[in-house]
C-alpha positions in Angstrom: 15.8 2.0 -48.8 12.0 1.9 -48.7 9.9 0.2 -51.3 6.2 0.3 -51.8 3.9 -2.7 -51.8 2.3 -1.1 -54.9 -1.2 -1.3 -53.5 -3.7 -0.6 -56.2 -5.2 2.9 -55.8 -8.8 3.0 -54.7 -11.4 4.6 -57.0 -12.1 7.5 -54.7 -10.1 8.8 -51.8 -11.5 11.2 -49.1 -10.9 14.9 -49.9 -7.8 16.4 -48.2 -7.6 19.8 -46.6 -4.0 20.1 -47.6 -2.6 21.1 -51.0 0.5 19.6 -52.5 2.7 22.3 -51.1 1.4 21.6 -47.6 2.1 17.9 -48.0 5.6 18.6 -49.3 6.2 20.9 -46.3 5.1 18.2 -43.9 7.3 15.7 -45.8 10.2 18.0 -45.6 9.9 18.2 -41.8 9.5 14.4 -41.7 12.9 14.2 -43.4 14.5 16.9 -41.2 12.2 17.9 -38.3 14.5 20.7 -36.9 15.8 22.0 -40.2 15.9 25.8 -40.6 13.1 27.5 -42.5 15.8 28.7 -44.9 16.8 25.1 -45.7 13.2 23.9 -45.9 12.4 26.8 -48.3 15.4 26.0 -50.4 14.3 22.4 -50.8 10.7 23.4 -51.7 11.6 26.4 -53.9 10.0 28.9 -51.5 11.0 31.7 -49.2 11.8 31.0 -45.6 9.0 33.4 -44.6 6.4 31.6 -46.7 7.2 28.1 -45.4 7.3 29.3 -41.8 3.9 31.0 -42.3 2.4 27.8 -43.9 3.8 25.7 -41.1 2.3 27.9 -38.4 -1.1 27.6 -40.1 -0.9 23.8 -40.1 0.4 23.7 -36.5 -2.2 26.1 -35.1 -5.0 24.0 -36.6 -3.6 20.8 -35.2 -3.1 19.4 -38.7 0.7 18.8 -38.3 3.2 19.1 -35.5 6.7 18.1 -34.5 7.3 16.1 -31.3 10.3 14.3 -29.9 10.9 11.4 -27.6 13.6 9.1 -26.2 15.7 7.1 -28.7 16.9 3.5 -28.6 17.9 3.7 -24.9 14.1 3.5 -24.0 14.1 0.1 -25.5 17.5 -1.1 -24.4 17.9 0.5 -21.0 14.4 1.2 -20.0 11.2 -0.5 -21.2 8.9 0.1 -24.2 5.7 -2.0 -24.5 2.3 -2.3 -26.2 -0.5 -3.1 -23.8 -3.8 -4.7 -24.9 -6.7 -3.6 -22.7 -10.1 -5.3 -22.7 -13.0 -3.2 -21.5 -16.7 -3.4 -20.8 -18.2 -1.9 -24.0 -19.9 0.9 -22.1 -16.7 1.9 -20.4 -14.3 2.2 -23.3 -14.6 5.9 -23.7 -14.3 6.6 -20.0 -11.3 4.4 -19.6 -9.7 6.1 -22.6 -10.3 9.6 -21.1 -8.7 8.6 -17.8 -5.7 6.8 -19.3 -4.8 9.4 -21.9 -3.6 11.8 -19.1 -0.9 9.4 -17.9 2.6 10.6 -19.0 3.9 7.0 -19.3 1.1 6.0 -21.8 2.2 7.7 -24.9 -0.4 6.3 -27.3 -4.0 5.1 -27.2 -5.9 3.4 -30.0 -9.4 2.0 -30.0 -9.1 -1.1 -32.2 -11.2 -3.8 -33.8 -10.4 -7.4 -33.3 -9.3 -9.3 -30.2 -8.9 -6.4 -27.8 -10.5 -3.0 -27.2 -7.6 -0.6 -26.6 -4.0 -0.7 -27.7 -1.7 1.4 -25.6 1.9 2.4 -26.3 3.8 2.6 -23.0 7.3 3.9 -22.1 8.4 3.2 -18.5 11.6 3.1 -16.5 11.8 -0.7 -16.2 9.8 -3.9 -16.0 8.9 -3.2 -12.4 7.5 0.1 -13.4 5.5 -1.6 -16.2 4.1 -4.0 -13.6 3.0 -1.2 -11.3 1.4 0.7 -14.2 -0.4 -2.4 -15.5 -1.8 -3.4 -12.1 -2.2 -0.1 -10.2 -3.2 2.2 -13.0 -4.5 0.4 -16.1 -6.0 -2.7 -14.4 -7.5 -0.6 -11.6 -9.7 1.4 -14.0 -13.4 0.7 -13.6 -14.6 -1.2 -16.7 -11.2 -2.8 -17.5 -11.6 -6.6 -17.6 -8.2 -7.8 -18.8 -4.7 -6.5 -19.8 -1.9 -8.2 -21.7 1.6 -6.7 -22.2 3.7 -7.1 -25.3 7.3 -5.9 -24.5 9.3 -4.6 -27.4 12.7 -6.4 -27.7 13.8 -4.7 -30.9 12.4 -1.9 -33.2 13.1 -2.6 -36.8 11.4 0.7 -37.7 9.2 3.3 -36.0 7.1 6.4 -36.8 10.0 8.9 -37.3 11.1 7.0 -40.4 7.7 6.9 -42.1 6.8 9.7 -44.5 4.4 10.9 -47.1 6.7 10.3 -50.0 6.0 13.8 -51.5 9.6 14.8 -52.1 11.9 13.9 -54.9 15.5 12.6 -54.4 17.0 16.0 -55.0 14.8 17.7 -52.3 15.7 14.9 -49.9 19.4 15.3 -50.6 19.1 19.0 -49.7 17.4 18.3 -46.4 19.5 15.2 -45.5 22.9 15.7 -47.2 24.6 13.1 -45.0 24.0 9.4 -44.4 20.8 8.1 -42.9 22.5 5.4 -40.9 21.3 5.6 -37.3 23.8 6.6 -34.6 26.0 3.8 -33.3 25.7 2.8 -29.7 23.1 3.8 -27.2 22.8 7.5 -26.5 21.2 7.9 -23.1 19.6 11.0 -21.4 21.2 12.1 -18.2 18.8 13.2 -15.4 19.7 16.8 -15.9 18.7 16.5 -19.6 15.3 15.1 -19.0 13.6 18.5 -18.9 14.8 19.1 -22.4 13.4 15.8 -23.6 10.0 16.5 -22.0 9.9 20.1 -23.5 10.8 18.9 -27.0 7.9 16.4 -26.8 5.5 19.3 -26.8 7.2 21.0 -29.7 10.2 19.4 -31.3 11.0 22.6 -33.2 11.5 24.8 -30.1 14.6 26.9 -30.5 17.5 27.0 -28.1 16.3 30.3 -26.6 12.8 29.0 -26.1 14.1 25.8 -24.5 16.3 27.8 -22.2 13.2 29.8 -21.1 11.1 26.7 -20.5 13.8 24.7 -18.6 15.6 27.5 -16.8 19.0 26.5 -18.3 21.3 28.9 -20.1 21.0 29.1 -23.9 24.6 27.9 -24.4 23.9 24.9 -22.1 20.7 24.0 -24.0 22.5 24.3 -27.4 25.3 22.0 -26.3 23.1 19.4 -24.7 20.4 19.3 -27.5 23.1 19.1 -30.2 24.7 16.2 -28.4 21.4 14.4 -27.8 20.4 14.7 -31.5 23.9 13.6 -32.6 23.8 10.5 -30.3 20.2 9.7 -31.1 19.1 9.9 -27.5 16.3 12.2 -28.6 14.3 11.5 -31.8 12.3 14.4 -33.4 9.3 13.4 -35.5 6.9 15.3 -37.7 3.3 14.1 -37.4 0.2 14.7 -39.5 -3.5 14.3 -38.7 -4.5 11.1 -40.3 -7.6 12.6 -41.9 -5.5 14.8 -44.2 -2.5 12.5 -44.7 -3.9 10.5 -47.6 -3.4 7.4 -45.4 -6.3 7.4 -43.1 -6.5 3.7 -42.2 -4.2 2.2 -39.6 -3.8 -1.6 -39.4 -1.9 -3.7 -36.9 -0.7 -7.3 -37.7 0.3 -9.7 -35.0 2.5 -12.3 -36.6 4.8 -15.1 -35.9 8.2 -15.7 -37.5 10.7 -18.4 -36.7 13.4 -17.1 -34.3 16.2 -17.8 -36.8 14.4 -15.7 -39.4 13.1 -12.9 -37.2 16.0 -10.4 -37.7 16.1 -10.8 -41.5 12.3 -10.7 -42.0 11.8 -7.8 -39.6 14.4 -5.7 -41.3 12.9 -6.4 -44.7 9.3 -5.6 -43.5 10.6 -2.3 -42.2 11.6 -1.4 -45.7 8.0 -1.6 -46.9 6.8 2.0 -47.4 3.4 1.4 -45.9 4.9 0.0 -42.7 5.1 2.6 -40.0 6.3 0.4 -37.1 7.7 -3.1 -36.9 8.8 -4.5 -33.5 9.9 -7.8 -32.2 7.9 -8.5 -29.1 8.1 -10.8 -26.1 4.6 -12.1 -26.1 2.5 -14.9 -27.6 3.4 -13.5 -31.0 6.9 -12.5 -32.1 6.2 -9.5 -34.3 3.9 -6.5 -34.2 3.6 -4.6 -37.5 1.7 -1.3 -37.9 0.9 0.2 -41.3 -0.9 3.3 -42.6 -2.8 2.7 -45.8 -5.3 4.5 -48.1 -8.3 2.3 -47.6 -9.8 -0.6 -45.6 -9.4 -3.0 -48.6 -5.7 -2.0 -48.8 -5.2 -3.7 -45.4 -5.9 -7.1 -47.0 -3.8 -6.3 -50.1 -0.9 -5.4 -47.8 -1.3 -8.6 -45.8 -1.3 -10.6 -49.0 1.8 -8.8 -50.2 3.6 -9.6 -46.9 2.5 -13.2 -47.0 3.8 -13.6 -50.6 7.0 -11.7 -50.0 7.8 -13.4 -46.6 6.6 -17.0 -46.6 8.1 -17.5 -43.1 5.6 -15.0 -41.8 2.3 -16.1 -40.3 -0.2 -13.4 -39.6 -2.2 -14.6 -36.5 -4.4 -11.6 -36.0 -5.1 -8.1 -37.4 -6.7 -5.0 -35.9 -7.9 -1.8 -37.5 -7.7 1.4 -35.5 -11.2 2.8 -35.0 -10.1 5.9 -33.1 -6.7 7.3 -32.1 -7.0 9.3 -28.9 -3.3 9.9 -28.3 -0.2 9.6 -30.3 3.3 10.2 -28.8 1.9 12.4 -26.1 -0.4 14.5 -28.3 -4.1 14.3 -27.6 -6.1 13.9 -30.8 -9.7 14.7 -31.8 -11.7 12.2 -34.0 -10.1 13.6 -37.2 -6.6 13.1 -35.8 -5.9 16.8 -35.1 -3.7 17.6 -32.2 -5.7 19.4 -29.4 -3.3 19.2 -26.5 -0.2 17.5 -25.1 0.5 15.4 -22.0 4.3 15.5 -21.3 5.9 12.1 -21.9 7.9 11.1 -18.9 9.1 7.5 -18.6 10.5 8.2 -15.2 7.1 9.5 -13.7 
Protein backbone atom coordinates (compact mmCIF):
# COMPACT_ATOMS: atom_id res chain seq x y z
CA UNK A 1 0.00 0.00 0.00
CA UNK A 2 1.40 3.37 -1.05
CA UNK A 3 1.15 6.43 1.14
CA UNK A 4 1.92 10.05 0.28
CA UNK A 5 4.45 12.18 2.09
CA UNK A 6 1.72 14.87 2.03
CA UNK A 7 3.98 17.50 0.54
CA UNK A 8 2.38 20.92 0.68
CA UNK A 9 1.14 22.01 -2.77
CA UNK A 10 3.05 24.81 -4.41
CA UNK A 11 1.26 28.09 -5.13
CA UNK A 12 1.47 27.62 -8.86
CA UNK A 13 2.17 24.58 -10.97
CA UNK A 14 3.24 24.60 -14.63
CA UNK A 15 0.33 24.25 -17.06
CA UNK A 16 -0.38 20.78 -18.36
CA UNK A 17 -1.25 19.81 -21.90
CA UNK A 18 -3.32 16.89 -20.64
CA UNK A 19 -6.83 17.08 -19.27
CA UNK A 20 -8.11 14.95 -16.40
CA UNK A 21 -9.38 12.27 -18.77
CA UNK A 22 -5.97 11.96 -20.42
CA UNK A 23 -4.30 11.65 -17.02
CA UNK A 24 -6.83 9.02 -15.96
CA UNK A 25 -6.16 7.10 -19.18
CA UNK A 26 -2.41 7.13 -18.56
CA UNK A 27 -3.01 6.06 -14.97
CA UNK A 28 -5.23 3.22 -16.17
CA UNK A 29 -2.43 1.92 -18.37
CA UNK A 30 0.03 2.34 -15.50
CA UNK A 31 -2.24 0.02 -13.53
CA UNK A 32 -2.72 -2.43 -16.41
CA UNK A 33 -0.39 -1.62 -19.36
CA UNK A 34 -1.75 -4.33 -21.69
CA UNK A 35 -5.41 -4.16 -20.71
CA UNK A 36 -7.93 -4.25 -23.55
CA UNK A 37 -9.49 -0.98 -24.63
CA UNK A 38 -12.83 -2.45 -23.61
CA UNK A 39 -11.64 -2.92 -20.03
CA UNK A 40 -9.94 0.49 -19.93
CA UNK A 41 -13.09 2.12 -21.26
CA UNK A 42 -15.19 0.34 -18.66
CA UNK A 43 -12.97 1.65 -15.86
CA UNK A 44 -13.07 5.21 -17.21
CA UNK A 45 -16.74 5.23 -18.21
CA UNK A 46 -15.94 5.66 -21.91
CA UNK A 47 -16.19 3.61 -25.06
CA UNK A 48 -13.31 1.43 -26.21
CA UNK A 49 -13.09 3.46 -29.43
CA UNK A 50 -12.78 6.73 -27.54
CA UNK A 51 -10.02 5.58 -25.19
CA UNK A 52 -8.10 3.99 -28.08
CA UNK A 53 -8.33 7.23 -30.06
CA UNK A 54 -7.20 9.30 -27.08
CA UNK A 55 -4.28 6.97 -26.44
CA UNK A 56 -3.13 7.13 -30.05
CA UNK A 57 -3.14 10.93 -29.86
CA UNK A 58 -0.96 10.84 -26.73
CA UNK A 59 1.34 8.16 -28.11
CA UNK A 60 1.83 9.78 -31.51
CA UNK A 61 2.83 13.04 -29.83
CA UNK A 62 5.30 11.27 -27.58
CA UNK A 63 3.42 12.35 -24.45
CA UNK A 64 2.83 8.81 -23.19
CA UNK A 65 3.92 5.33 -24.21
CA UNK A 66 4.12 1.74 -23.00
CA UNK A 67 7.45 -0.03 -22.84
CA UNK A 68 8.55 -3.36 -21.38
CA UNK A 69 11.78 -4.81 -20.03
CA UNK A 70 13.23 -7.75 -18.16
CA UNK A 71 11.93 -8.52 -14.69
CA UNK A 72 13.75 -9.54 -11.49
CA UNK A 73 16.00 -11.96 -13.36
CA UNK A 74 18.01 -8.99 -14.70
CA UNK A 75 19.01 -8.18 -11.14
CA UNK A 76 19.34 -11.70 -9.78
CA UNK A 77 20.74 -13.60 -12.78
CA UNK A 78 22.32 -10.83 -14.85
CA UNK A 79 23.38 -7.35 -13.71
CA UNK A 80 21.63 -4.01 -13.22
CA UNK A 81 23.69 -0.96 -12.26
CA UNK A 82 23.69 2.81 -12.01
CA UNK A 83 26.82 4.46 -13.36
CA UNK A 84 28.05 7.91 -12.39
CA UNK A 85 29.96 9.63 -15.21
CA UNK A 86 32.08 12.74 -14.75
CA UNK A 87 32.70 14.77 -17.90
CA UNK A 88 34.52 17.82 -19.08
CA UNK A 89 31.76 20.49 -19.04
CA UNK A 90 32.01 21.16 -22.76
CA UNK A 91 31.67 17.45 -23.58
CA UNK A 92 28.55 16.51 -21.60
CA UNK A 93 26.19 16.90 -24.54
CA UNK A 94 28.44 15.02 -26.98
CA UNK A 95 29.00 12.17 -24.54
CA UNK A 96 25.26 11.93 -23.96
CA UNK A 97 24.52 11.79 -27.68
CA UNK A 98 26.98 8.92 -28.20
CA UNK A 99 26.03 6.87 -25.16
CA UNK A 100 22.28 7.07 -25.66
CA UNK A 101 22.52 4.81 -28.72
CA UNK A 102 23.95 1.89 -26.73
CA UNK A 103 21.34 -0.87 -26.16
CA UNK A 104 22.76 -1.73 -22.72
CA UNK A 105 22.45 1.83 -21.41
CA UNK A 106 18.71 2.07 -20.80
CA UNK A 107 18.60 5.49 -19.14
CA UNK A 108 20.65 8.71 -19.15
CA UNK A 109 20.15 11.72 -16.90
CA UNK A 110 22.18 14.92 -16.65
CA UNK A 111 22.19 15.64 -12.93
CA UNK A 112 23.27 18.30 -10.48
CA UNK A 113 25.60 17.52 -7.61
CA UNK A 114 28.63 15.28 -7.40
CA UNK A 115 28.53 13.84 -10.92
CA UNK A 116 27.44 14.90 -14.41
CA UNK A 117 25.59 11.92 -15.88
CA UNK A 118 23.68 9.13 -14.19
CA UNK A 119 23.28 6.07 -16.40
CA UNK A 120 20.96 3.11 -15.87
CA UNK A 121 22.62 -0.01 -17.23
CA UNK A 122 21.45 -3.59 -17.78
CA UNK A 123 24.09 -6.09 -18.86
CA UNK A 124 24.65 -9.84 -18.94
CA UNK A 125 27.02 -10.02 -15.96
CA UNK A 126 29.75 -8.25 -14.01
CA UNK A 127 32.32 -8.95 -16.72
CA UNK A 128 30.05 -7.30 -19.28
CA UNK A 129 29.67 -4.30 -16.96
CA UNK A 130 33.46 -4.02 -16.74
CA UNK A 131 33.78 -4.06 -20.53
CA UNK A 132 31.02 -1.51 -20.95
CA UNK A 133 32.54 0.79 -18.33
CA UNK A 134 36.09 0.60 -19.66
CA UNK A 135 35.69 0.08 -23.41
CA UNK A 136 32.57 2.16 -24.09
CA UNK A 137 31.76 4.67 -21.35
CA UNK A 138 35.28 5.38 -20.13
CA UNK A 139 36.63 5.51 -23.68
CA UNK A 140 34.43 8.47 -24.62
CA UNK A 141 36.29 11.69 -25.31
CA UNK A 142 35.58 14.07 -22.45
CA UNK A 143 34.82 11.42 -19.79
CA UNK A 144 37.09 11.97 -16.79
CA UNK A 145 35.81 9.39 -14.28
CA UNK A 146 33.18 6.67 -13.84
CA UNK A 147 31.81 4.90 -10.77
CA UNK A 148 29.44 1.94 -10.80
CA UNK A 149 26.72 1.29 -8.24
CA UNK A 150 25.47 -2.28 -8.66
CA UNK A 151 21.88 -2.94 -7.64
CA UNK A 152 21.58 -5.80 -5.16
CA UNK A 153 17.85 -5.49 -4.50
CA UNK A 154 15.01 -3.41 -5.93
CA UNK A 155 12.44 -2.44 -3.33
CA UNK A 156 10.40 -0.65 -5.98
CA UNK A 157 10.87 0.59 -9.54
CA UNK A 158 9.13 2.70 -12.17
CA UNK A 159 6.42 0.22 -13.18
CA UNK A 160 4.86 0.59 -9.70
CA UNK A 161 4.76 4.41 -9.72
CA UNK A 162 1.58 6.09 -10.91
CA UNK A 163 -0.26 9.40 -11.22
CA UNK A 164 -2.83 8.55 -8.55
CA UNK A 165 -5.70 9.71 -10.78
CA UNK A 166 -7.95 6.65 -10.35
CA UNK A 167 -10.22 5.75 -7.47
CA UNK A 168 -10.26 2.35 -5.78
CA UNK A 169 -13.21 1.11 -7.81
CA UNK A 170 -11.48 1.93 -11.09
CA UNK A 171 -8.32 0.20 -9.93
CA UNK A 172 -10.27 -2.88 -8.88
CA UNK A 173 -11.73 -3.14 -12.39
CA UNK A 174 -8.30 -2.95 -13.97
CA UNK A 175 -6.55 -5.13 -11.41
CA UNK A 176 -9.16 -7.52 -10.04
CA UNK A 177 -6.53 -9.87 -8.63
CA UNK A 178 -3.78 -9.51 -6.10
CA UNK A 179 -0.85 -7.15 -6.69
CA UNK A 180 1.66 -9.53 -5.13
CA UNK A 181 4.63 -9.95 -7.51
CA UNK A 182 5.21 -13.40 -9.01
CA UNK A 183 7.09 -15.87 -6.84
CA UNK A 184 10.50 -17.07 -7.99
CA UNK A 185 12.62 -15.73 -10.82
CA UNK A 186 11.06 -15.93 -14.25
CA UNK A 187 13.84 -15.89 -16.84
CA UNK A 188 13.80 -15.23 -20.58
CA UNK A 189 14.95 -18.09 -22.77
CA UNK A 190 17.18 -17.17 -25.74
CA UNK A 191 14.33 -17.84 -28.16
CA UNK A 192 12.11 -15.39 -26.24
CA UNK A 193 14.56 -12.51 -26.33
CA UNK A 194 13.21 -11.06 -29.62
CA UNK A 195 9.80 -10.75 -27.95
CA UNK A 196 11.30 -8.86 -25.00
CA UNK A 197 13.14 -6.48 -27.33
CA UNK A 198 10.03 -5.88 -29.47
CA UNK A 199 7.84 -5.17 -26.44
CA UNK A 200 10.38 -2.58 -25.33
CA UNK A 201 9.48 -0.45 -28.32
CA UNK A 202 5.74 -0.80 -27.72
CA UNK A 203 4.55 -2.79 -24.74
CA UNK A 204 1.00 -2.87 -26.10
CA UNK A 205 1.85 -4.69 -29.34
CA UNK A 206 -0.76 -7.35 -30.06
CA UNK A 207 0.08 -10.99 -30.63
CA UNK A 208 -0.35 -10.66 -34.39
CA UNK A 209 1.93 -7.62 -34.51
CA UNK A 210 4.55 -9.39 -32.41
CA UNK A 211 4.36 -12.40 -34.70
CA UNK A 212 4.99 -10.16 -37.69
CA UNK A 213 7.95 -8.43 -36.02
CA UNK A 214 9.63 -11.60 -34.72
CA UNK A 215 8.74 -14.10 -37.44
CA UNK A 216 7.11 -16.44 -34.92
CA UNK A 217 3.62 -17.87 -35.28
CA UNK A 218 0.84 -15.99 -33.51
CA UNK A 219 0.03 -19.01 -31.34
CA UNK A 220 3.67 -19.27 -30.26
CA UNK A 221 3.79 -15.56 -29.45
CA UNK A 222 0.57 -15.74 -27.45
CA UNK A 223 1.80 -18.71 -25.40
CA UNK A 224 5.24 -17.27 -24.72
CA UNK A 225 4.13 -13.71 -23.91
CA UNK A 226 1.37 -14.98 -21.63
CA UNK A 227 3.90 -17.09 -19.76
CA UNK A 228 6.44 -14.25 -19.53
CA UNK A 229 3.84 -11.87 -18.13
CA UNK A 230 2.56 -14.46 -15.65
CA UNK A 231 6.07 -15.28 -14.41
CA UNK A 232 7.13 -11.64 -14.30
CA UNK A 233 10.07 -12.16 -16.66
CA UNK A 234 8.77 -9.23 -18.72
CA UNK A 235 7.53 -6.06 -17.02
CA UNK A 236 5.28 -3.71 -19.04
CA UNK A 237 5.25 -0.08 -17.97
CA UNK A 238 3.31 2.99 -19.05
CA UNK A 239 5.42 6.16 -19.16
CA UNK A 240 4.50 9.83 -19.41
CA UNK A 241 6.47 12.90 -20.47
CA UNK A 242 7.56 14.60 -17.26
CA UNK A 243 6.51 18.04 -18.52
CA UNK A 244 2.84 17.01 -18.55
CA UNK A 245 2.86 14.59 -15.62
CA UNK A 246 2.34 17.11 -12.83
CA UNK A 247 5.60 15.79 -11.32
CA UNK A 248 8.26 17.50 -13.41
CA UNK A 249 11.13 17.41 -10.90
CA UNK A 250 13.25 14.27 -10.41
CA UNK A 251 15.43 13.91 -7.34
CA UNK A 252 17.90 11.18 -6.40
CA UNK A 253 19.07 10.60 -2.84
CA UNK A 254 22.18 8.60 -2.01
CA UNK A 255 21.78 7.31 1.51
CA UNK A 256 23.24 4.99 4.09
CA UNK A 257 21.25 2.64 6.31
CA UNK A 258 22.69 0.11 8.77
CA UNK A 259 22.75 -3.33 7.17
CA UNK A 260 20.45 -4.77 9.83
CA UNK A 261 17.79 -2.16 9.01
CA UNK A 262 18.18 -2.01 5.22
CA UNK A 263 15.46 -4.49 4.24
CA UNK A 264 12.86 -2.95 6.55
CA UNK A 265 13.67 0.67 5.74
CA UNK A 266 13.96 0.05 2.01
CA UNK A 267 10.56 -1.67 1.89
CA UNK A 268 8.95 1.18 3.85
CA UNK A 269 10.51 3.87 1.64
CA UNK A 270 9.15 2.02 -1.39
CA UNK A 271 5.65 2.64 0.00
CA UNK A 272 6.04 6.43 -0.20
CA UNK A 273 3.96 7.55 -3.17
CA UNK A 274 6.53 10.06 -4.43
CA UNK A 275 9.27 7.42 -4.55
CA UNK A 276 9.68 5.97 -8.02
CA UNK A 277 12.71 3.76 -7.46
CA UNK A 278 14.45 2.48 -4.34
CA UNK A 279 17.41 0.15 -4.69
CA UNK A 280 19.96 -1.38 -2.35
CA UNK A 281 23.33 -0.87 -4.00
CA UNK A 282 26.86 -2.23 -3.70
CA UNK A 283 28.73 1.06 -3.54
CA UNK A 284 30.00 3.62 -1.06
CA UNK A 285 26.35 4.18 -0.13
CA UNK A 286 23.80 1.48 0.61
CA UNK A 287 20.63 2.95 -0.87
CA UNK A 288 19.67 4.89 -4.01
CA UNK A 289 16.23 6.55 -3.91
CA UNK A 290 14.59 8.28 -6.86
CA UNK A 291 11.43 10.36 -6.55
CA UNK A 292 9.25 12.48 -8.82
CA UNK A 293 7.85 15.58 -7.13
CA UNK A 294 5.93 18.71 -8.11
CA UNK A 295 8.57 21.38 -7.42
CA UNK A 296 12.20 21.93 -6.47
CA UNK A 297 11.28 22.90 -2.85
CA UNK A 298 9.41 19.59 -2.59
CA UNK A 299 12.75 17.78 -2.85
CA UNK A 300 13.74 19.21 0.53
CA UNK A 301 10.33 18.55 2.05
CA UNK A 302 10.49 14.94 0.92
CA UNK A 303 13.99 14.55 2.33
CA UNK A 304 12.82 16.01 5.64
CA UNK A 305 9.90 13.57 5.67
CA UNK A 306 12.23 10.62 5.04
CA UNK A 307 14.60 11.78 7.76
CA UNK A 308 11.76 12.10 10.27
CA UNK A 309 10.06 8.86 9.27
CA UNK A 310 13.29 6.83 9.12
CA UNK A 311 15.83 8.02 11.71
CA UNK A 312 18.15 5.16 10.69
CA UNK A 313 18.51 6.78 7.27
CA UNK A 314 21.33 9.24 6.54
CA UNK A 315 21.10 11.08 3.22
CA UNK A 316 24.69 11.64 2.11
CA UNK A 317 24.07 13.32 -1.26
CA UNK A 318 21.23 14.44 -3.45
CA UNK A 319 20.99 15.16 -7.18
CA UNK A 320 18.31 16.84 -9.26
CA UNK A 321 17.82 15.77 -12.86
CA UNK A 322 18.53 18.67 -15.19
CA UNK A 323 17.75 16.75 -18.38
CA UNK A 324 16.56 13.22 -19.10
CA UNK A 325 17.88 12.11 -22.48
CA UNK A 326 16.79 8.48 -22.31
CA UNK A 327 14.43 6.44 -20.16
CA UNK A 328 14.05 2.67 -20.50
CA UNK A 329 15.25 2.71 -24.08
CA UNK A 330 13.13 5.63 -25.25
CA UNK A 331 14.92 8.74 -26.47
CA UNK A 332 13.46 11.92 -25.00
CA UNK A 333 13.40 15.57 -26.02
CA UNK A 334 13.90 18.39 -23.45
CA UNK A 335 10.20 18.19 -22.50
CA UNK A 336 10.44 14.47 -21.84
CA UNK A 337 8.51 13.43 -24.96
CA UNK A 338 9.47 10.18 -26.64
CA UNK A 339 11.14 10.84 -30.00
CA UNK A 340 12.58 7.42 -30.75
CA UNK A 341 13.65 4.09 -29.32
CA UNK A 342 16.89 2.15 -28.98
CA UNK A 343 16.13 -1.56 -28.46
CA UNK A 344 17.16 -2.63 -24.96
CA UNK A 345 19.35 -5.70 -25.16
CA UNK A 346 21.30 -6.75 -22.08
CA UNK A 347 22.96 -9.51 -24.09
CA UNK A 348 24.40 -7.15 -26.75
